[in-house]
VEXDREN-2710 file (C-alpha; in Angstrom, 1 decimal):
% VEXDREN-2710
k/r/px/py/pz
1/MET/82.4/37.9/-31.9
2/ALA/81.7/41.6/-32.2
3/SER/82.4/43.5/-35.4
4/ILE/84.0/46.9/-34.7
5/LEU/84.5/49.8/-37.2
6/VAL/87.2/52.3/-36.4
7/ILE/87.0/55.4/-38.4
8/TYR/89.5/58.3/-38.1
9/ASP/90.8/61.5/-39.7
10/SER/94.4/62.5/-39.2
11/SER/96.6/65.3/-40.6
12/THR/99.7/64.8/-38.6
13/GLY/99.6/61.0/-38.1
14/HIS/98.9/61.3/-34.3
15/THR/95.2/60.4/-34.6
16/GLU/96.0/57.7/-37.1
17/ASN/98.5/56.2/-34.5
18/MET/95.7/56.3/-31.9
19/ALA/93.3/54.6/-34.3
20/ARG/95.8/51.7/-34.8
21/LEU/96.1/51.3/-31.0
22/VAL/92.3/51.4/-30.6
23/ALA/92.0/48.7/-33.2
24/LYS/94.6/46.6/-31.5
25/GLY/92.7/46.8/-28.2
26/ALA/89.5/45.6/-30.0
27/GLU/91.4/42.8/-31.7
28/ALA/92.7/41.7/-28.3
29/ALA/89.1/41.3/-27.2
30/ASP/88.6/38.9/-30.2
31/ALA/86.6/41.4/-32.2
32/GLU/86.6/41.6/-36.0
33/VAL/88.0/45.0/-36.7
34/THR/87.8/47.2/-39.7
35/LEU/90.1/50.3/-39.6
36/LYS/89.5/53.1/-42.1
37/ARG/90.4/56.6/-42.7
38/VAL/87.2/58.7/-43.0
39/ASP/87.8/59.5/-46.7
40/GLU/87.9/55.7/-47.4
41/ALA/84.8/54.9/-45.3
42/ASP/81.2/54.7/-46.5
43/VAL/78.2/55.3/-44.3
44/ASP/76.6/52.2/-45.9
45/GLU/79.0/50.1/-43.9
46/LEU/77.6/51.3/-40.5
47/PRO/74.7/48.8/-40.2
48/ASN/77.1/45.9/-40.8
49/HIS/79.0/46.5/-37.5
50/ASP/78.2/46.1/-33.8
51/GLY/80.4/49.0/-32.7
52/LEU/81.8/52.3/-34.0
53/ILE/84.8/54.1/-32.6
54/VAL/85.6/57.5/-34.1
55/GLY/88.8/59.5/-33.8
56/SER/89.4/63.1/-34.9
57/PRO/92.0/65.7/-34.5
58/THR/90.7/68.7/-32.4
59/TYR/89.7/71.5/-34.7
60/TYR/88.3/74.6/-32.9
61/GLY/87.0/72.3/-30.2
62/VAL/85.0/70.0/-32.4
63/MET/85.5/67.1/-34.8
64/GLY/87.0/67.7/-38.2
65/ALA/84.9/68.6/-41.2
66/SER/85.3/65.3/-42.9
67/LEU/84.0/63.4/-39.9
68/LYS/81.1/65.9/-39.5
69/LYS/80.2/65.2/-43.1
70/PHE/80.3/61.5/-42.5
71/PHE/77.9/61.9/-39.6
72/ASP/75.7/64.2/-41.7
73/ASP/75.6/61.6/-44.4
74/SER/74.7/58.9/-41.8
75/VAL/71.2/60.5/-41.4
76/LYS/70.0/57.9/-43.9
77/TYR/70.4/55.3/-41.1
78/GLN/68.7/57.4/-38.4
79/GLY/67.1/54.9/-36.0
80/ASP/68.9/51.9/-37.6
81/LEU/72.0/52.3/-35.4
82/SER/70.2/52.3/-32.1
83/GLY/71.9/50.0/-29.7
84/MET/75.2/50.0/-31.6
85/VAL/78.1/50.6/-29.2
86/GLY/80.2/53.7/-29.7
87/GLY/83.4/55.4/-28.5
88/ALA/85.6/58.3/-29.4
89/PHE/89.2/59.6/-29.2
90/THR/91.1/62.7/-30.2
91/SER/94.4/64.4/-30.5
92/SER/95.3/68.0/-30.3
93/GLY/98.3/70.4/-30.4
94/ASN/98.1/71.5/-26.8
95/LEU/96.6/70.8/-23.4
96/GLY/93.3/72.5/-23.1
97/GLY/93.0/72.8/-26.8
98/GLY/89.4/71.6/-26.9
99/ASN/90.0/67.9/-26.5
100/GLU/86.9/67.2/-24.3
101/THR/84.6/69.3/-26.4
102/THR/85.8/67.5/-29.5
103/LEU/85.0/64.1/-27.9
104/LEU/81.6/65.4/-26.9
105/SER/80.9/66.5/-30.5
106/ILE/81.5/63.0/-31.7
107/LEU/79.5/61.4/-28.8
108/GLU/76.6/63.8/-29.4
109/ALA/76.3/62.5/-33.0
110/MET/76.4/59.0/-31.7
111/LEU/73.7/59.7/-29.1
112/ILE/71.4/61.2/-31.7
113/HIS/71.6/57.8/-33.5
114/GLY/70.6/56.1/-30.2
115/MET/74.0/54.5/-29.8
116/ILE/75.3/53.1/-26.5
117/ILE/78.4/55.1/-25.5
118/GLN/81.3/53.4/-23.7
119/GLY/82.9/55.9/-21.3
120/SER/85.5/55.2/-18.6
121/ALA/85.2/55.6/-14.8
122/SER/88.9/56.2/-14.6
123/GLY/91.5/57.9/-16.9
124/ASP/90.1/59.8/-19.9
125/HIS/86.4/59.7/-19.1
126/TYR/85.0/60.7/-22.5
127/GLY/87.6/58.9/-24.5
128/PRO/91.4/58.8/-25.0
129/VAL/93.1/62.2/-25.6
130/SER/96.7/62.7/-26.8
131/VAL/98.5/66.0/-27.0
132/GLY/100.8/65.4/-30.0
133/GLU/102.1/61.9/-30.5
134/PRO/100.4/59.4/-28.2
135/GLY/102.7/58.6/-25.3
136/ASN/102.4/55.5/-23.0
137/ARG/99.4/56.8/-21.1
138/ALA/97.4/57.7/-24.2
139/ALA/98.4/54.4/-25.9
140/GLU/97.1/52.4/-23.0
141/GLU/93.8/54.5/-22.9
142/CYS/93.4/53.8/-26.7
143/ARG/93.9/50.0/-26.3
144/ASP/91.6/50.0/-23.4
145/LEU/88.8/51.9/-25.3
146/GLY/89.0/49.4/-28.1
147/ARG/88.8/46.5/-25.7
148/ARG/85.9/47.9/-23.7
149/VAL/83.9/48.8/-26.8
150/ALA/84.4/45.3/-28.3
151/GLU/83.5/43.6/-25.0
152/LEU/80.4/45.7/-24.5
153/ALA/79.3/45.2/-28.2
154/ASP/79.8/41.4/-27.7
155/LYS/77.4/41.5/-24.7
156/VAL/74.8/43.8/-26.3
157/CYS/74.7/42.3/-29.8
END
């Protein structure tokens, strides 16, 4: 059974709702899921998990400052997270508001750690995106990301 850590930041509640959907998807794949807001998370938890899924609101086309700080603090585990499975999701205020670049900023940090990124051949390729409150499409993409990360982590770890 894979252990998945879902970390998110949320100012409006939209990204938090997405995080809960991602966690449900991972749980549906029989993963042990820990869901935490970034200000409640500790980088020392990272090595205890097989997968990491990170969600951020879109701020100027990149992840929010608190998540960036979390990744900056994770440098103490540089090399130790290699092989961990990762994924990302984001919400924004409007279409074309920097969603994909926000996802890429999260995925870039994961790649620097040597993590294995779970993308999608269909739908939201880099990770689920919601404009405002997640609708049916975004909700399904979130659950699917959680499930796919958990299944891949179970195979890899």
